[in-house]
N, C-alpha and C positions, 0 to 999 in steps of 0.2 A: 299501176300505183301501189295496190296491195303487195306486189312481189317486191317492190323497191324496199317497202316498209319491212318486210321480213328478211331481206337481205341486209339490210341496215342495222337490224336488231340482232342478227346473228354475228355481224360483224362486231357491234358493239360488245355483246357478251364474250366473243373470243378475246378482244382487245382487254376487257376487264379481266378474264380469267389469267392472261398472259400477264398483267401487272400484279396479280395476287400471288403468283408462284415463287418470286424471291422472298415475299413475306411469309408465306408459310414454311419454306425452307429455313429462313432465319429464326423463325419461332420453334419449329422442331429442333434446330440445332441448340438454341437457347435452353430449351427443356431438357435436352440431353446433357447439357453441360451442368445444369442445375441438378440433376439426378446423380451425375458422377460426383459433384460436390457433396450431396448428401451422403452418398456411401462412402466417401472418403473421409468425412467428419463424424460419421455416426458413432464411432468409438469414442468421441468426447462427451457423449451424454454421461459418461463416468467422470467425474470431477479427478478421480485418482489417475486416470488415464491422462487427462489434460496436464495434471502436475508432473506426471512421469516424463511426459513430451518436452519438459523444459520450460513451460510456460508457468506462471505464477501469478497470483492475484495482485493486480496492479493498485488495487485500493481505489480504483477508478469506478465509480458507480454513477450513473447518469439516469436521471428519472426519464422514464418512457424509453430507455434504452437496456440498462442493466449494468451488471459487474463485469468488468474486463479481466481475462486472464490472458497473458501474452509473455514473451520473452522480447524485451526490448532489443536485445543483441541482433535480433533477426530483422529489425526494421530497415536496415541497409542491404539486406540480402536481396536477391533477384525475387520478383513476385511470381508465386507458383497458384495457379488458380485452384488446386486441389489441396493446397495446404497453406490456409490463411493464416497470418501472423497471430490472430487472436481469436478467442472463443467468448462469446457473450452469454452470460447468465441472468436470469430474472428470478425473483423470489416466487416460489409456486404458491405462496399464501400460507404456507405451513411450515416455513422457515427453510424448506430445502430448495437448493438452486437447481433450475432446469436450464438446459442449453436451448437459446432462442435463435441466435444469430451468429454468423462468423463475421470477422473484420479483417481487411487487409490493410496493413499499416506499412508507410514507406517514408523514408526521409527525402525522396526525391519524387516528382511526378510519374504517373504510370497508368497502366490500363490492365483489367482483368476482365475476362468474359466479353470484351468489346466494350466495357464501360469505365470511363476515366475515373481515376480516384481525385479527391479534391481536397483542397487544403483545410485542415483545422487549425486556424490561426491560433486558438488558445493552447495547444500542444505543440505547434509548429511542425505537423507530420501531414503526410497526405494519406486520406484514409477511403474506404469504401465497406459499406455493411452490405451483407446479403441476409435477409430474414428467411433462412431457409428451414427453420424448425418452428416458426411462429408467424401465422399469417399477419401480414401487415396492410392495413387498408390504405397507407401513405404510399405503398409501392414496396416491391422486392427489395430494391437498392436504396430506400430511404434512410436518412440517419435515425430518426425517431419512430417509434411504434406506439400509437395511442392506446393499443391493447396490453403494453407492458406497463405495469405500475409504477410507483414512486419507490426509490430505494429505501430499504429499513433504516 
C-alpha cells in the first residue's frame, strides 16, 4: 500500500512538472520579447529622438495613460513588435515628460507578441499598450495605469 502511494505521488509530480514546461517556456519567451522591446525603445526616453523618428505630439492625453506621440501615417503599416507606432509619456510631476509605455496602433485587427490588438471605438483604430517603462498593477498590456496621474 505504502509503495503504491509513493509511486502515485511520483507519477503525479512528473505529470505536473510536464504540464508546467510549456508555461515556463512561454513565460521565458515573453520576458525575452519584453527585454528586446525595452532595448529597442530605450532611445525614446529622449523626446527629441521621438520627434526625430517622425512621431509628433498627437495632443491626445488620456488620464491614467498619458500623452501620445505617433505618426498616423504608420497606422496602416505592418505591425512590428520592436517598433510600436506610439510612445506614451506621462508628466513626472515637475512638468517633464517621461516615457511610460509604448502602443501599437493599426487600422486593421492584428496581434503583437501573441497579444491581440483591440478596437478603440472612439478613434476607430486597433490598439495595444505595453507598460514597459512604468509598472502597471492592472497588467502589462492594460489600457489604463492607475499609477499614472491625470493630464495637466
